[in-house]
N, C-alpha and C positions, 0 to 999 in steps of 0.2 A: 759604239763599243768602248770608247775612251771613258765615258762616264761610268760604265759598269766596272771597268778596271780600277778607277779611283775609288769607287764605292767598295769594291772587294778589298782593296788595300787598306782602307780605313777600318773595315770590319775585321780584317786580319790583325791589324795593330791593336784594336780594342780587345780582341780575344787573347792575344799574347799578353797584354797588360793584365787582363782578368786572371789568366793562369798564374802569372807571377804573383799577383796579390794573394791568391788563394794559397799558393805555396808558402808565402811569407806568414800568413795567418796560421797555417798548420804547423809550421816550424816553431813559431813563437808559442803556440798552445802547448807544444811538447817540450818547451824550455830549451830548445836547441839554438845554438849560435849558427851563423852562416858557416863558420869554420867547421863545426861539428857535423852539420848536415853535409857539407862538402866531403868530409872524411867518410861519413857513412855511405854516401852516394858515389864515392870515388871521383869527385869533381872538384875543381879549384873553387875555393870560397869566393874569389872575385867573380867567377862565372855564376855562382849561386846568386850573388848580389845583382848582377846584370839581368838574370832571369826574373828575379823578384821585382825589379823595376820595370820590366817589360821591354828591356833593351835588346834582348836576344830571343829569337824564335828558335825553339829547340826541336830536336828529333824525338820521335816516339821512344826510341831507345833511351835517350837522356831522361825523358819524362819517367820511364820505367825505373831507372836508377834512382831518381829523386823519390818516387813513390816508395821504393824499397827502403830508402834512407829514412823515410817518415813512417816506416812499418805499416805501409798500406799496399794493397794490390793496385794495379793500374786501374782496374774497374772501380775500386773505391774512390780513387783520386778523380776519375772522370765523373763519377756521381756528384762529388763535391764541387768540382769546377763547373760542370754543365749538367745539372740534374734534368731528368726527363720532365717535360712539360705535360703534366696530366691534370685533367679536370675532375678527378674523383678523389675519394677518401685516401687511397694509397698515395696519390700525388701530393695531397696535403700533408700526409705523414712524412713523406720524403722531404718535402720543403721544410717542415719543422726540424727534422733531424739534421739537414744540411746546415742549418743556422746554429746548431749546437756544437760545442767543441767535440772533437773526435773521441776523446777519452770518456765522454758521457754516452756514447752510442751503446756500449755494452750494458750499461745500467738501464737504459731505456728498453733495450731488448729483453732484459731480465724482467722488467715490469710488465711488458707486453705478454711475454710467455706466461707469467704468473696470472695475469688477467684472463688469458685464454684458457689456461688450465682450470682456473676457478669457475669459469663459465661452463666448461665441460662437466664439472662435478656437481653443478646445481641443476 
């Protein structure tokens, strides 16, 4: 059992680091400083830095506050942090979108809608 506990701890640390890195990327993409995100999320900017560096494991409520500070829903943030692993075209589309900056998602959606509307009229 000890080996499983160590494995779980390493996996947890890696996930906390991944979450922090994704939050940093999203913050930078939106042109926000740690101070501004802290203000928007009602969290201390030093705490934001610790989260981004993977030094702090945070509660779901804190994650929700950060998501809102980034103008995202918790669902959107989870999709970015840990997208569903799908082996179909939808999974491939999700993977492509997760790699793009959030501000491009609306543009891609507009293109997809236009393509689908065009297909229905032909």
